[in-house]
N, C-alpha and C positions, 0 to 999 in steps of 0.2 A: 371743097363747095358747094358737092352733092351728097355730103355724107351720111348715109343713113342714121338715123337715131332710135333704131331698136333691136337690140340684139339678137332678137328671134328672127328677125326679115334678113338680116344681113350673113344669117350665118347659111339662107338657103339658098345665098349665093354661088355658096361652092361648086364648085366644074373646074372641066378640064383649061376653058377657058381663065377660070379665076379662082386658081391654086391656090392664093396667099388671102387673108382677110387681117386687116390690122384694125384696133381697136385702140381707140381712146378715153382717155375720163372714167365714169363710172355706167355702170346701169342696173337699177333696183329689178327683177324680174315681176313680170303680173302678168304672163300670157295664161291662157286659161287651163293651157295643157303643158304639161314639159317638153315634148316633143324633142325628137330624134333627127341626128344631123348622120346622114348618109353619105360617105366618104368612098368613092368609086376610083378615085385616082388620086396620086399623091396631093396630100394638103396641108397647109399650115396655118393654122388661128393663132395669130398674137394681138399683148395688145401689152399698157406700158407705153403707147405713143400721146405725143403731145398734140397732134393734126395737121403739122407740118414737114413732117419729113417726107422726102423721097426713095431714101433705101435706108435698111435696119441701122445700118451704120451710127446713123444720124440720133437714134432712138438714145432717151437719155438711158445709164445704166442703170441696173437693178432696181429699172420701174415697174410697175404692176397697174391694169386697168382691172377695176371691184367689180365683181359682177354677186350683187347679193340678192340670197334667195327665199329673203323673209320668210324664212321657215316653213316656205309653201310650195318649193319648185328646187328640182335638183337642176343647176349650176349646166354643166355637159354632160347630155347622152351623146353619144359618137358608134355608129355602127361602121366599122371602116374595112374594106378588103384592098386597100392602096395603105400603105403608109400614113401617118397621119402626126401632125407633131402641135401641141400646147404649149403657150410661152407665155409669161412675163402677164399672168391675173392675178388678183388677188382676191380668193375664191371664198365666200362664207354664210353660214345661214341658206346653206339650200339643204335639202330632204335629203341634197346628198352630193360631194362635190364633183365626181366625176366617175361615170358609169361606161369604162368600153367594152363592147362587144365588135364579133366580127375577126376573121384571119389574116387581118392585116395589123403592120407593126404600130407600136404606140409611142411618140417620146412625147412626156412630160416634161419641162424643163423651168426654172425661175419662176416660180408659183409658191403662193401662199395659199396653204387651206387653214381655213381658221370655223370651230364652229358649226360644222357641217353634220347634219342628220341628229339634231336637237328631239329627244323621245321616244324616237324612231328604234324600230327593232331590222334592222339591214345589215349587210354585211359589208364592210368598209365604205365608213361613212364618210373619208376625204375621197379616198378611190377605193375604187372595187376593179381592176382588167381583169381583162379574160378576152381569148380567143380560142386561136386552133392549136390542140397541144403536140403537135408534131412542128408548126412553123413558127406561131408567131413570137415575136421578141416585143420585148417590152424596156424603157429605159424612164428611171427617175431620177432628172439629176440636180445638182443646187435650188431644191425645193424644201419650206417649212411645212410641217404639219404638225399642230395645235392643237388644243382644246375642244376634243373630240370625247364629249364625253359619255360614258356606261348610263342610262338611263333605263332600262330593260335588263333582266333575265334570261335571257333568250337563248345563249351560249353562241353567239355569232362574233367573226371573226372580228378585230379591232380598226382602226383608224385608217391604213391602209390596207386592200385585201388581194394578193397576188394566187389566181388562179388561171386552170387551163389554158398556159403559154408553154413554148417550148425552154424558154429560157428569158430573164429578167436578169438588169443591173438598177440598183438603188446605188446611186452616190450625191456625198456631199449633200447630205441632206440635214434637217434638226427635226427630230421628232420631242415634241413637249407638252407636258400637262395632257397628256391622252390619257384615255380608259374614265377612271372616277376622281374625285375632288383629292386634291393634293392632302388636303386632312382626313381623310377618309380613314378609320380607323376600328378594327375590328369590334368593338361594342356600340359600330354604328351601322351592321349589317346581321344581324339575329333574325334565322330564319330567311338567309337569300337563298334565291334559288341560280344554278350556275348562270354565270355571267361571259362578259367577254376572253376569247380567248388569241394572242398577239395583240393585244392592249396596243399596243404601237403601229405593229406593221406583223401580219400572218401572211405566210408563204405554206399554199396549198398547194404541195406536188409540184413545184416548182423550180429548177434547179436556178438560182439567182445567187449574183455575186453585191454585198453589201460592205459599199467600202464610203473611207472617210466623213460615218456618219457618226452624229452623237444623239442618243436618246436620255435626257432628263426630266426630270419631275412628273414620269408615269406611272400613274397608282392602278393595278389588278391585280381585282378579287381572283384568289387561290384555291380550288375544289374540282372533284370528281364525286358525283352525284348523279343519279338513274343515267348511267354511262355519258355521261357527256361530262367532258374535263376545261374549265376552266383555267385562266392563267398564261404567265408568262409576257414580259413586254413588246419581245420579237421572239416568235414563235415559228418553227418548222415542222412540218408532220408530212404525210405521205412521203411520196418519191421524188423527197427534193433534194436528194443526193447529188454531188457534185458542189454543193451551194458552199459559198465561201463568207466569211467574217471577215474584213483587213481593214484594221485600222481605224477600227470603230471603240467608242466611248460611250460605255454606261454607266453613269452618276447620279445617284438621290434618286433614283425610284424606287417604288414599293410597292411589295406584293403582300397583299392582305388578306389572311384567312377569311373566307364569304362566310361564312356563320358561325353560332353562339358559343361560347367557349367550351360548352360542354359536347357537341355534335360529334358522333363519330365516323362522320365523313375524312375521307381520305382527301392530300392537296400536292397527287405526283407532280402537277405540271404548273409550280412557281419559278421565281427567278427573273431575273434580267433577261434570258434568255433561255431561251428551253426546248431542246433537243426531241421531237414525238416523232421522229420519219421510221419508213416500213424497215425491218432489219434486215442488214446486209450492207446497209448505207452511210453514207458517211458526211460530215460536216467539215471542214476548215477553220477552226477560230485563228486567226494571224495577228499577230502587232496590236491585239484589243487592250482596253482597259476597263476592269471593272473595279469600280471605287463610291463609297459608303452608299450601298444600295441597303435597302431595309426590308425584313420579310418577318413574318409572322406565323406560318405554316411550322408543320412538322416534318414532313416527307420529302420536301423540296429545298433545295438553295437558295440565299439570294440572290448568286452570279449566276450561275451555270449550271442546267439541271438538264441530266439527259435519261428520257424516259421509256425509249427506244431508239434504236438505231446508235449511232457511233459518232463523236467528235474527238476530232484529230488536232490538239493546241500545241501551237508552241508561241514564242515570245509573247508572251502576255503576260499583265498584271493584276492580282484578284488583292484588294486590301479594303479592310474597314467599312466592313459589310455591319449590320445591326442585326443581328437574330434573338427571336425571343419566340416562343412557341405558341403564346397567345390562345394557349389551352390551357385548362384547367388539371388534366391528370393523364399519364398513360403515353405522354408525347415528350421527348425532350429535346434542348433547343437544337433548330436546326443549323447546319454545315453552313455558313458564309458563305466558301470560295466554289465545290464542285458537289454537287449529289449523283450518284450514277445509279440508276433504278436496276432490277431482275430484268436479267437479259440482258440490257447494255451496255454499252462501253463507253470510256474515255482513255488516249493516251493524254501526257501531258511532257513536253520537253520544252529547255533552256525559257521556263515562265516561273515568276514570283509569287510565290501566296504569304497566306497569314498562317500559317500553321498546320500538322496535319491533322489536329482535332478542327479542324474547317475544311474537308476533304474527306468523303466516305464514297463507298459501293455497300447496296444494298447486298444481302446472298444472292448469287446465281450475277449478280454484277461485276463488271472488272473496273478497275481503276488503274492505269498505268501512271506512274510519275517517275519520268527518266531522266536520260543525261542532260544538265545544265539545268533544274529547280533549286530554288533557295525559297528559304522562309525566311523573308524579313521585312521592315517598313521600306517600302520604296523611294523615301521621301519627296512626296509629290508636295509642287508650291502650294497648293490650297492642304494644310493638313483636316484631320477628321475633326481636329477643336473648333475649330470655324465652322462646324454642319453639328457639332453634337448639342448646345443649346437650345438648339429649334425642333428636338428629336425626341417625342414621346418612348419612353420603353417601358418595361414591366409585363404584366397581360393582355395589354390594350394599346400595341406599339402604331408609331404612327407620325408623319412630320406636323407641324405647327404650321400655322396659317403666313406665320414669318418665314418659314425653312423656302420660298420660293425664290427670292432675292438671293439668298446663300449658293439656294442651287445653282442657279443660272451661272454664278460667280464661279463653281468650284475652277479651276487652273490647276487640268491636271501634268504641267511639263513636269520635267525631273528636276529636282536642286540639285546644286553644284555643280562640276565640269567648267567650262568657260561659260554660262549663260547659256541664251537660246533665243532666235530670233521669234517677235511675236507675230504669230500670223497675221494677226488684225495690224498691224502699225508697218510690219515688218525691218521695224527696230531691233538692233541687241537689248535684249530685258538681262544685264547682268548681277543684278537686283540678291539672287541668290546662290552667286558665281563663290565656288568654294575648292579649294586647293585640300581639304582635309573635311569629310562628312558628307563625301557626294553619294548621290543614289546607287546603289549597289546595282542597279537596272539598265547603268552607263554602261554601253560597249557589254551587254554580257550578254544578245543575244545568240541564237545559233548560230554558226560560225558560217553554217551553209548559206545563209541567207544571203540579200543582197543589202548591199549599205549606201549605193552608189548618191541614192540621192540626200541623204544627208550632209550639211553644210562642210565645206573645205577652205576654210578663208585666214583671212590673217588673223580672227580672233580668236579661232580653235578646229578642229576641223571632226571627222569622223570615228578617227581612231581604228580603221579598217573593221570595224566591226559594229552590225548593227547594236541599237538601244531597244531593251522589251518596252514595251504598252506601243499606246496611242499613238506616239510622232515617231517610232522608229522607223526608219529608212524615208523621211520628209525632210523636207525645207525648215522645219519646226524642231527638228534634234535636239538635245543639249547637246553642245559638244565636249568636246573630250579638251583638256589641253593638250598642249604640245608637249613632247618630251624633251627635256634636257632647256635649251637656248632654244631663241629666234636668231635671226638675224637675215636685216633687209638690205639690200642693195641698189641704190638709182643712182 
């Protein structure tokens, strides 16, 4: 009955006596200054309420309160020495969405970050999370990060920037349409200076677990000039050893060479996932799917590029990359799956790839393709033919404007088996159930990997072995048919 009507004024109430603030409706930021919220006790800032709730459980599911920065103000600037939570906001058109500093931990959950940082030369348009490198932990969960477009050529970090943290977790998030416009092609970038690195997710010296995340329709320039390297939809650099990408999907992303076709600059930092870590450090890539990503460079891969450090890959699918050099001479078509630069290394086991010609290591680099690897078509539910009509190929590759809907609809489940449970409906989808022609990725993962989260129902089972790819060891994995017959007693 006496709620505050101004967002900035309400934030000033945070204290030990008022550790939690709830918001309903929306607010357009119009403060003369952005202001910083200082948090010295455990606190939570939550949105998505209707205004009549007495407990968090009464809040409508998946609801948000809108914070609109009107392209003039940062939505949240938090300096916290105690744990802080931001939950349930749709944050749009801020000069930056959320900036966090201070040694306290941070949790960001159930938020949408949309179109922040337009026209700005900043690190992390959606989120810039930092703190104490010895102690601060950051968690980003169940968030959508979309439409954070690069407009400057400054070599800045992408939409989400993690730096000066002890460790971080990014879980169940969707990164979509960040970086450049979906329709950007090399012929639209003549004379471009270095641009964004880690266009969707930039990890700078932070041990990070990225799990159950999807990267779709992100477009990032790839170039190395003036000692600045741009590129990578998701990118790790520095002391990020021990990081893990698990059950992640990279599909319909593009790496666009950031200069004219005759320019001599290198592009060692392209691809959907780019590893540029300190020598001797390793990132694990487990049960991921790289499908239908586009690349127009010459010295990096469309899917995984290891510039420095090492990548250990297992139970992962690489398929359907769209690669052309985009440059007139001296550069052959890049590899679609994996590129390892001189001094770097990658080991691959129990994974499905698209052929030896789509993986390579430069002189002085090491690429080990080990036990359980196969070259085959994974038979995804969405075949490449569904996307190919919306792709420009040749020297100026890129996506057409009409590709967005097709990329959004890409279904990376495996065909065959006994069908799969759709994560959106929870219902069994047996459209692609087949006794013959099942995906070779079913029950083909590392025998030592856990499979207990795959279904075991009257419709089919886990086959006692993990599936390769995005849905491996999840409740949405494609089922294996029961061997022989089945008897039901009642």
